[in-house]
N, C-alpha and C positions, 0 to 999 in steps of 0.2 A: 539821596542815596544813589550809588552807581547802578548801572543796568545789571551788573553781576550780583550786587547785593540784593536788589529787588528780586531777581530770578531765584536766588538762594532762599529768600524769605518765602516766596510763593511755592517753591518746592517743599519747604517745611510745612507750609499751610496745607498743601495737598496731602502730605504724609499724615498730618494730624487727622484730617477728615477720613482718610482710609482706615486709620487705626481706630477711629471713634465710631465706625459704622455700627457696631453692635451696641454702643451706648447711647446713640443719638436719640432714640425714642424714649429712653429713660428721662432725658432732659425734656423732651417734648411733652411727655405725659406726667412730668413732675414726680418721678418715682425714685426710690433709693436715695442717693446722696443729693438729689435735686428736689426732694420733698421738703417744702417749706411750711407744711401744715395745711389743714383743711380750709382755712379762710383764704390763704394765698391760692390754693388750688382752685377754689370756686371762682376767684377773680380771674385767674388764668383761663379757665374753661369758658367763662363768660366772654372774655375778650376774643378768644379764638372764634366763638360763635359770631361775634361782630365781624371778624375777618371773612368768615364764610359767607355771611350775608352780603358783605360788600363785593366779594367775588361774584356771587350770584347776580347782584345788580349790574355789575360790569358785563356779565354774560360772555365769557371767552369762547365764542363759537368759531367753527371753521377749522382751519389747519393751525395748530398751536405748537409753539416751541417753548419748552420748559427748560430753562437753564439752571444748573445746580438742582436737579430734580430730587436728589437725596433719596430718602427711604420711602417716598411715595405718599406722604401725608397730604400733599397738595396735588399730586398727580391724580389721585382718586377724585378729588374735588373738580379738577379740570375735566375729567372724563365724563362728568355729568352734563357738560355743555359741548365739548369739542367733538368734531367729526374724527379728528386724528391728532395724536400727540407725538411729538418727537422729544424724548426726555434725555437730556445731555448732562453728564456728570463726570468729574475726574476720578471718581472712586468706583471701581467695579464691585466692591463689597456693598456699598450702599445701593447701587442699582440692582443687585441681586435681591436685596430685601424689598426694594420697590417692585420688582417683578412679582414676587410672592404676594405682596399686599394688594397689588393692582390687578392681579390675574382676573380676567373675566369682566373688567369694567369698561373696556373699549379698545380701540385700535391704537396701540402704543408701540412706537419704535424706540429702542434704547441705543444710545451712543455713548461709549466711554471715550472721553476726550478732555484734555486740558483746556479749560475755557479761555485761557489767555493765549492759546495757540490753535484755535479751532475756527473753521470757516463754514458757514451754512451753505448747503448745496442748492437751496431754493429759498424763496421768500415765504413768510408766514403771515397769517391774519392777525395773530396775537403772539407776543413774546411775554412770557411769565418769568419773573425773577423772585424766587422765594428764599429769603434769608441769604442772599448772595451779595447785594450791593455793598453792604458794610465790609465785605472782604476784598473789595477792589481798592488798591492803593491809589492815592492821588496821582502818582506818576503814570498810571495806566488808564486814567479816566478818559483821555482823548481816544485811545484805541478802543476802550470798552464801548463808549457811546457810538463810535463809528461802526463797530460790529453790530450793535443793535439796529442801527439804521439800515445796514446792508441786509439784515435778516428780515426786515419788515416789508410786507407788500405796500404799495403806494398809499392805501388807506388803512394800514395796519395800526394796531394799538398795543400799548405796553401796560402791564399790571405788575406792581411791586409790593411785596410784603417783606418786612424786616424787623429787626430789633429796634426799639425806641432808644433815644438818647438816654444815657444812664442817669441824667438829672431826674427823670421821671421815676426811676427805680430806687432813688435814695431819699426822697422827701417823705414826710409822714403821710400815711395813707388817709388819715382823717376818719370821720364817722362812718363813711361808706364801707370801709374794710375793717376798722377798729384794730388795726395792726400797723407796725412800722414796715415800710418797704425794705426789701432785702438790700444789702450793700451792693455797690457796683462790682466789687470783687466777687461776691457770691454769685451775682447774676452773669457776669461776663469774663471773669478771670482778672488777673492783675493787669490794670490798664495804664497806658501812657497816652494821655489824651492829645499831647502835642504831636507825637510821631505816629499816632493812630496804630499802635501796636498793642498786643495783649499776650500774656503768657497763659496758656491753657494746659490743664493737667487731665490725665485719664485716670480711671479707677485704679490702675496698677501703679500710679505714681509718676509715669513718664510725663515730661513737660515739652511743650512745643510753642514756638512763637508764631503768631498769626497776625494778619491785618484785621483791625477792628475800627473802621472809620464811620462814626455815627453821623447821621444827618438829621437836622431839624427841618421841618417843612419849609420855612421861609428860605433857609440857606439852599436847600435842595432845588426849590423852584427858581431861585436866582441863578444857580449854576446851570441848570438845564435850559433855562430860557435863553441864556447867551449862546447856547449850543444849537439853538433852533428848535427846541422841544416845547411843547405846551402840556404842562402837567398840573394836576390838582394833587395836593398832598396833605396828610394830617396824621396825628398821633392818637392812639387810644388813650384812655386815662393813665395807663400804667406801663404797658409792656411793648407795644408794637407801633411801627411806622408803616403807613400805606401810601401808595401813589398810583395814579393811572393817567395816561395821556397818549400823545402821538407826536410825530415829527411834523412841524408846520411846513 
């Protein structure tokens, strides 16, 4: 894709997340049109608990930068560890929800900025990426990882949470869940795996094209290792991808 086509795609992606601000937590909490039933919800909540435990083990202490901070589900978790958080997001609507939910949890600075055109003013002990890596197109990965490197203190660390590859969401659940996994379309919108694009719809029927570039642990480690990073990465049984590491 040309630079202008990528810019247009990313503008549409940002417009989608601004428009989706009021619906995001319905997805996160499996409510309304995202409700797949009690068995699914129990599995979802169980795996979120695994993510929280992994973040606690990582211990994101010190001065923390949270990119794509969203509505605050992970800002509040970070606040249990961090001395200070800088929460950056391209949507003022989601950050307003974040402010309300995170009020009183710690020292949090909010920054509204396009993450593809933002520069950190200082270096941080930890950079947290919550459900953002899959929205970075391949054409911007070099710039993306260079930004993360510039944002980190010399001994800084990175923690990543994201959606798992849809292969995990489409196979049969087996005896553990006693249900079939939801389809990739139900979980992530209409996907084009080759171009890493997805069509997402809102409750009012509006549709947007966004980037959805899934990573498997081995692929992610190979890609980041050649860029000078040292990561450990894994998937939960069904829903999520996690990674943590540092620049060598």
